[in-house]
C-alpha positions as CSV (number, residue, x, y, z in Angstrom):
1,M,0.0,0.0,0.0
2,P,1.6,3.3,-1.0
3,L,2.0,6.0,1.6
4,I,0.3,9.2,0.3
5,D,0.0,12.4,2.4
6,L,-2.6,14.2,0.3
7,P,-6.2,13.4,-0.5
8,L,-6.7,11.8,-3.9
9,D,-8.4,14.9,-5.5
10,K,-5.5,17.1,-4.4
11,L,-2.9,14.5,-5.4
12,K,-4.3,14.4,-8.9
13,A,-4.1,18.2,-9.2
14,Y,-0.7,18.5,-7.5
15,P,1.8,20.4,-9.9
16,G,5.0,19.1,-8.2
17,R,7.7,21.1,-6.4
18,S,9.9,22.0,-9.3
19,S,8.6,24.6,-11.8
20,R,10.0,24.9,-15.3
21,P,12.3,27.9,-15.6
22,A,11.2,30.7,-18.0
23,D,14.5,30.2,-20.0
24,H,14.2,26.4,-20.2
25,D,14.0,26.2,-24.0
26,A,16.7,28.8,-24.6
27,Y,19.0,27.1,-22.1
28,W,18.7,23.7,-23.9
29,A,19.0,25.3,-27.4
30,R,22.3,26.9,-26.2
31,A,23.5,23.6,-24.6
32,L,22.7,21.5,-27.7
33,A,24.5,24.1,-29.9
34,E,27.5,24.0,-27.7
35,M,27.7,20.2,-27.7
36,A,27.2,20.1,-31.5
37,A,30.2,22.5,-31.9
38,V,32.6,20.1,-30.1
39,D,34.3,17.3,-32.0
40,P,34.4,14.3,-29.6
41,K,37.3,12.6,-31.4
42,V,36.0,9.2,-30.4
43,E,38.3,6.2,-31.1
44,L,37.0,2.7,-30.4
45,V,39.8,0.3,-29.5
46,P,39.0,-3.3,-28.8
47,Y,40.2,-4.4,-25.3
48,P,42.2,-7.6,-25.4
49,M,40.0,-9.5,-23.0
50,N,40.8,-13.1,-22.0
51,A,37.3,-14.3,-21.2
52,P,36.3,-17.4,-23.3
53,F,32.8,-17.2,-21.9
54,A,32.3,-13.7,-23.4
55,D,30.6,-13.5,-26.8
56,R,31.5,-9.9,-27.8
57,R,30.5,-10.5,-31.4
58,H,27.4,-12.5,-30.6
59,E,28.6,-15.5,-32.6
60,R,27.3,-17.9,-30.0
61,K,24.1,-16.1,-29.1
62,E,21.8,-19.1,-29.6
63,E,24.0,-21.3,-27.5
64,I,24.3,-18.8,-24.7
65,F,20.6,-18.0,-24.6
66,T,19.8,-21.7,-24.6
67,R,22.1,-22.5,-21.7
68,R,21.2,-19.3,-19.7
69,G,17.6,-19.2,-20.7
70,Y,16.4,-19.2,-17.2
71,I,18.1,-17.8,-14.1
72,D,16.3,-18.5,-10.9
73,V,16.4,-15.6,-8.5
74,Q,16.3,-17.9,-5.5
75,F,20.0,-18.6,-6.0
76,L,20.8,-14.8,-6.1
77,A,18.5,-13.8,-3.2
78,P,21.1,-14.6,-0.4
79,R,23.4,-12.0,-2.0
80,V,20.9,-9.1,-1.8
81,R,21.8,-6.7,1.0
82,A,19.4,-3.8,0.3
83,Q,15.7,-3.2,0.7
84,T,14.0,-4.7,-2.4
85,T,10.7,-4.3,-4.2
86,M,9.4,-7.3,-6.0
87,A,7.1,-7.2,-9.0
88,V,5.0,-10.2,-9.7
89,G,3.4,-10.9,-13.1
90,L,0.1,-12.6,-12.3
91,M,-0.1,-14.3,-15.7
92,D,3.2,-16.1,-15.5
93,E,2.5,-19.7,-16.2
94,V,6.2,-20.8,-15.8
95,C,6.7,-19.3,-12.4
96,P,3.2,-18.5,-10.9
97,P,2.9,-16.0,-8.0
98,S,1.8,-18.8,-5.7
99,I,5.4,-20.0,-5.5
100,R,6.9,-16.6,-5.2
101,I,4.6,-14.9,-2.6
102,P,4.4,-16.6,0.8
103,G,0.9,-17.4,1.7
104,A,-0.5,-16.9,-1.9
105,L,-1.8,-20.5,-2.2
């Protein structure tokens, strides 16, 4: 249940705390013109990475997706050290909510 400190009618009409500055459009026009005037001089250099499991050119895409097609979060859960929000798709036939939400049976 979300925590809301305004009645629903006031919440729907609430404009927010930050107002748009009067010079907003002019500021962004100047900023974009300034960025366009700079030559980034980008050079892409491949990194010599010794990682046989990496597929940088996507040559083994089908094999990798087949082998790693399903990652069960239950094996990663013990590593979580922060407050977490969980979203549940109620139409998931592979992993229904009844096995993910305690007491949903």
